[in-house]
RONU-994122 format. One record per residue (C-alpha): residue number from 1; z, y, x. Coordinates in Angstrom, 1 decimal, always signed. Layout:
N
   i     zz     yy     xx
 NUM      Z      Y      X
...
This chain:
133
   i     zz     yy     xx
   1   +0.4   +0.1   -0.2
   2   -0.9   +3.4   +1.4
   3   +1.3   +6.5   +0.4
   4   -1.0   +9.2   -1.7
   5   -1.2  +12.8   +0.0
   6   +1.7  +15.0   -0.5
   7   +1.0  +17.7   -3.4
   8   +0.4  +20.8   -1.2
   9   +0.6  +23.6   -3.7
  10   +3.7  +24.5   -5.8
  11   +4.0  +22.8   -9.2
  12   +3.8  +25.5  -11.9
  13   +6.6  +25.7  -14.8
  14   +6.5  +27.5  -17.6
  15   +9.3  +29.0  -18.5
  16   +9.7  +30.3  -22.6
  17  +13.1  +31.9  -23.1
  18  +14.3  +35.1  -25.3
  19  +16.8  +35.7  -23.2
  20  +15.4  +38.2  -20.3
  21  +18.7  +37.1  -18.2
  22  +18.8  +33.9  -18.6
  23  +14.6  +33.7  -17.4
  24  +15.3  +35.3  -14.7
  25  +18.2  +33.6  -13.5
  26  +16.2  +30.2  -14.0
  27  +13.0  +31.9  -12.5
  28  +15.1  +32.8   -9.2
  29  +16.8  +29.5   -9.2
  30  +13.4  +27.4   -9.5
  31  +11.3  +29.5   -7.1
  32  +13.9  +29.0   -4.3
  33  +13.4  +25.4   -4.9
  34   +9.5  +26.3   -4.2
  35   +8.1  +26.0   -7.8
  36   +5.4  +28.6   -9.3
  37   +7.5  +30.0  -12.1
  38   +5.9  +31.9  -15.1
  39   +7.9  +33.2  -17.5
  40   +7.4  +34.4  -21.2
  41   +9.7  +35.6  -23.7
  42   +7.3  +34.6  -26.9
  43   +6.1  +31.4  -28.0
  44   +2.9  +33.2  -28.9
  45   +2.1  +34.5  -25.3
  46   +3.1  +30.9  -24.2
  47   +0.4  +29.4  -25.8
  48   -2.2  +31.7  -24.3
  49   -1.3  +31.4  -20.8
  50   -0.5  +27.1  -20.9
  51   -4.1  +27.5  -22.6
  52   -5.6  +29.3  -19.5
  53   -3.7  +28.2  -16.4
  54   -2.7  +24.7  -15.1
  55   +1.2  +24.1  -16.3
  56   +2.6  +21.2  -14.5
  57   +5.8  +21.7  -17.0
  58   +7.2  +23.5  -19.5
  59  +10.7  +24.6  -20.2
  60  +11.1  +26.4  -23.4
  61  +14.5  +27.2  -26.1
  62  +14.4  +26.5  -29.6
  63  +15.2  +30.4  -30.6
  64  +11.7  +32.5  -29.8
  65  +11.4  +35.7  -31.3
  66   +7.8  +34.8  -33.1
  67   +7.9  +31.7  -33.4
  68  +10.4  +28.6  -33.5
  69  +10.9  +26.6  -30.5
  70  +10.4  +23.6  -32.6
  71   +6.6  +24.6  -33.2
  72   +6.1  +25.7  -29.8
  73   +7.1  +21.9  -28.6
  74   +5.3  +20.5  -31.4
  75   +2.1  +22.2  -30.7
  76   +2.0  +21.7  -26.5
  77   +2.9  +18.2  -27.4
  78   +0.2  +17.5  -30.4
  79   -2.3  +17.9  -27.1
  80   -1.3  +14.5  -26.0
  81   -1.3  +16.5  -22.2
  82   +0.7  +14.5  -19.6
  83   +3.0  +17.5  -19.0
  84   +6.5  +17.1  -19.4
  85   +9.0  +19.8  -22.0
  86  +12.2  +20.4  -21.1
  87  +14.1  +22.0  -24.0
  88  +16.6  +24.8  -22.5
  89  +19.3  +25.4  -25.4
  90  +23.0  +26.5  -26.0
  91  +22.4  +24.8  -29.1
  92  +24.1  +21.2  -29.2
  93  +23.3  +20.3  -32.6
  94  +19.2  +20.5  -31.2
  95  +19.9  +17.2  -29.3
  96  +20.8  +15.3  -32.1
  97  +17.3  +16.6  -34.5
  98  +14.3  +14.4  -34.7
  99  +12.5  +17.1  -33.7
 100  +13.5  +16.6  -30.4
 101  +11.4  +13.7  -29.8
 102   +8.8  +15.4  -28.6
 103  +10.0  +16.6  -25.4
 104  +11.0  +14.8  -22.0
 105  +14.4  +16.3  -21.6
 106  +16.9  +18.2  -23.4
 107  +19.1  +20.3  -20.9
 108  +22.3  +22.1  -22.2
 109  +21.6  +26.1  -21.0
 110  +23.7  +27.1  -18.1
 111  +23.6  +30.7  -16.1
 112  +22.9  +29.0  -12.6
 113  +20.5  +27.0  -14.0
 114  +21.4  +23.7  -11.8
 115  +21.4  +20.6  -13.9
 116  +18.0  +22.3  -15.3
 117  +16.1  +22.6  -11.6
 118  +17.5  +19.3  -11.2
 119  +15.7  +17.4  -14.7
 120  +12.6  +19.3  -13.8
 121  +12.5  +17.7  -10.1
 122  +13.0  +14.3  -11.2
 123  +10.3  +14.7  -14.0
 124   +7.6  +16.5  -11.9
 125   +8.5  +13.6   -9.0
 126   +8.2  +10.8  -12.3
 127   +4.7  +12.3  -12.5
 128   +3.4  +12.0   -9.3
 129   +2.0   +9.0   -7.9
 130   +4.0   +7.5   -4.8
 131   +1.3   +5.0   -3.8
 132   -2.3   +4.3   -4.1
 133   -2.8   +0.9   -4.9
């Protein structure tokens, strides 16, 4: 078995959160770990960005000002692209909602975004082929 060539470009994370401070905190944390981060505070803008940029992973809050986070997640999931979707929410009840099934992970919001960064790394690593058969 041969190892695949390492990825030379930074993974791009689309971060969708109406909380400007949370968005900035997570963007700073993720960029310090080598990710390229595109932030938006609107579901509709997230869909527009998603349609014109190469996105490797989406992080979305469920409460957005212009459309529900559930609607955004559902729309992205319906595209059936192999792009992980992480829900980053302060609403603990969401973890038990059937609407969460479209997400690959659900993370409780935290000011330092450490758990989110760990989950993003794990999901992206799981997507990267380690060996060529």
